[in-house]
C-alpha positions in Angstrom: 7.1 12.0 -11.3 8.9 14.9 -9.6 11.6 17.1 -10.7 15.1 16.1 -9.6 17.5 18.9 -8.4 20.1 19.9 -10.8 22.9 18.8 -8.5 22.7 15.5 -6.7 25.5 14.9 -4.1 27.0 11.3 -4.3 26.7 9.3 -1.2 29.8 7.7 -0.1 29.1 3.8 -0.1 31.7 1.1 0.3 32.4 -1.5 -2.4 29.6 -4.2 -2.4 31.7 -7.2 -1.9 30.7 -10.7 -3.0 27.8 -11.8 -0.6 27.1 -8.3 0.7 23.5 -7.0 0.6 22.4 -3.5 -0.1 19.1 -2.5 1.2 17.4 0.7 -0.4 14.3 2.3 1.2 12.2 5.3 1.0 11.3 7.4 4.1 7.9 5.9 4.3 9.7 2.8 5.9 11.5 4.7 8.6 8.5 7.0 9.1 6.0 4.5 9.7 4.6 4.6 13.3 2.7 2.5 15.5 -0.4 3.3 17.6 1.8 5.0 20.4 3.6 7.0 17.7 6.9 5.1 17.8 8.9 4.9 14.7 9.5 1.6 12.9 12.7 -0.1 14.0 14.2 -0.7 10.7 17.6 -1.9 11.7 16.1 -4.3 14.2 13.4 -5.6 11.5 16.5 -6.2 8.9 18.5 -7.9 11.6 15.7 -10.3 12.4 14.6 -10.9 8.8 18.2 -12.1 8.0 18.8 -14.0 11.2 20.0 -17.8 10.4 20.8 -18.8 7.0 20.8 -15.9 4.5 17.3 -15.7 2.9 16.5 -15.1 -0.7 16.2 -11.5 -1.3 12.5 -11.6 -1.8 12.0 -13.4 1.6 14.0 -10.8 3.1 11.9 -7.9 1.8 8.9 -9.9 2.5 9.8 -10.3 6.2 10.6 -6.6 6.7 7.5 -5.7 5.0 5.5 -8.0 7.4 7.2 -6.5 10.3 6.3 -3.1 9.2 2.6 -4.0 8.8 2.6 -5.6 12.2 4.4 -2.5 13.7 1.7 -0.1 12.1 -1.2 -2.5 12.8 -2.3 -2.5 9.3 -2.0 -0.3 6.2 0.5 2.2 6.3 -0.4 6.2 5.7 2.6 6.8 3.6 3.8 4.9 0.6 7.0 2.8 1.2 9.3 0.9 -0.8 12.1 -1.6 -0.1 14.7 -2.9 -2.6 17.5 -5.4 -1.6 20.5 -6.2 -4.0 23.1 -8.7 -3.3 26.5 -9.1 -5.0 26.2 -12.8 -6.2 29.7 -13.4 -7.3 30.7 -17.0 -7.7 31.6 -19.3 -4.7 35.3 -18.9 -5.7 35.4 -15.3 -4.8 37.5 -14.1 -2.0 34.6 -13.1 0.5 32.4 -16.1 -0.4 33.1 -17.7 2.9 32.5 -14.6 5.3 29.1 -13.9 6.4 27.5 -11.1 4.3 27.2 -7.5 5.6 24.2 -5.6 5.3 24.5 -1.8 3.9 21.4 0.1 4.3 20.8 3.3 2.4 17.8 5.7 2.9 16.7 9.2 2.5 
C-alpha cells in the first residue's frame, strides 16, 4: 500500500511469556479524539477491557473498539486497527499460574 523505508529499526521487546498478551495498534487508535479534543486513553481502555477473568482476545479487541467509539461519539475520522496476540502455551508452562502481562506496541 505504501513503500517501506529501506532501513527498519528493530523495536526492543521482551520475550512473550506464556499467558502474555501483545496488543498492536495503529496511530488512529491513540489519535482518536472526543468532542473536546481529548485523546483516547488507550492504556485505561485496555486495563478496563482486561479486568476480571482474562477475556478471549476477540472480546478484548471488541471491548477496546467499543470504548474507542464511545470516546469519539461515533465513527472515527481516521482508520484504526487493533491486533491482540497471546502466547497460549500449555498449562504446564512455568508462567501459567501468574497473571498475564499486557505489552503494547504502537507507532
